[in-house]
C-alpha positions as CSV (number, residue, x, y, z in Angstrom):
1,X,41.3,-50.1,36.7
2,X,37.9,-50.8,35.2
3,X,35.6,-53.8,35.0
4,X,33.1,-54.5,32.3
5,X,30.6,-57.3,32.0
6,X,28.4,-59.3,34.3
7,X,29.3,-61.3,37.4
8,X,27.5,-64.5,38.1
9,X,26.6,-65.7,41.6
10,X,29.4,-68.4,41.4
11,X,32.0,-65.7,40.6
12,X,32.3,-66.4,36.9
13,X,32.6,-63.4,34.6
14,X,30.0,-63.2,31.8
15,X,30.8,-62.2,28.2
16,X,30.3,-58.6,27.1
17,X,29.9,-56.7,23.9
18,X,31.0,-53.4,22.5
19,X,34.5,-53.7,23.6
20,X,35.7,-51.7,20.5
21,X,33.9,-48.7,22.0
22,X,34.6,-49.3,25.6
23,X,38.4,-49.4,25.3
24,X,38.8,-46.0,23.8
25,X,36.4,-44.5,26.3
26,X,38.2,-46.1,29.2
27,X,41.6,-44.8,27.9
28,X,40.1,-41.3,27.5
29,X,39.0,-41.4,31.2
30,X,42.5,-42.4,32.2
31,X,41.9,-46.1,32.8
32,X,45.1,-48.1,32.3
33,X,43.8,-51.7,33.1
34,X,40.5,-53.4,32.2
35,X,39.3,-56.7,33.7
36,X,37.6,-58.8,31.0
37,X,36.0,-62.3,30.9
38,X,38.5,-64.9,29.7
39,X,35.7,-66.8,28.1
40,X,35.6,-64.2,25.4
41,X,39.0,-65.5,24.1
42,X,37.5,-68.9,23.2
43,X,36.4,-69.1,19.5
44,X,37.2,-65.4,19.0
45,X,40.7,-65.3,17.4
46,X,40.5,-62.4,15.0
47,X,38.5,-59.9,17.1
48,X,40.6,-60.7,20.1
49,X,43.7,-59.9,18.1
50,X,42.2,-56.6,17.0
51,X,41.1,-55.8,20.6
52,X,44.5,-56.6,22.0
53,X,46.2,-54.4,19.3
54,X,43.8,-51.5,20.0
55,X,44.4,-51.8,23.8
56,X,48.2,-51.8,23.2
57,X,47.9,-48.7,21.1
58,X,45.8,-46.9,23.7
59,X,48.1,-48.0,26.6
60,X,45.4,-50.1,28.3
61,X,46.3,-53.4,29.9
62,X,43.8,-56.2,29.4
63,X,43.4,-58.6,32.4
64,X,41.6,-61.7,31.2
65,X,39.9,-63.3,34.2
66,X,37.8,-66.5,34.6
67,X,36.4,-66.0,38.1
68,X,36.4,-63.4,40.9
69,X,36.6,-64.6,44.5
């Protein structure tokens, strides 16, 4: 499992960039699940579809999370 992005003091996950590069790298290193900020799904319909399709093709599960406690 891998995590990418920032973590705020209140536990919220902060948005990230470069996911189209990070997913193939994670898959190449054997990562099978990636924790991502759920806030990235809001107002991001087409890129999120592409990212989800890429993840599926690579065999990487995307875990969309709002907070970490």
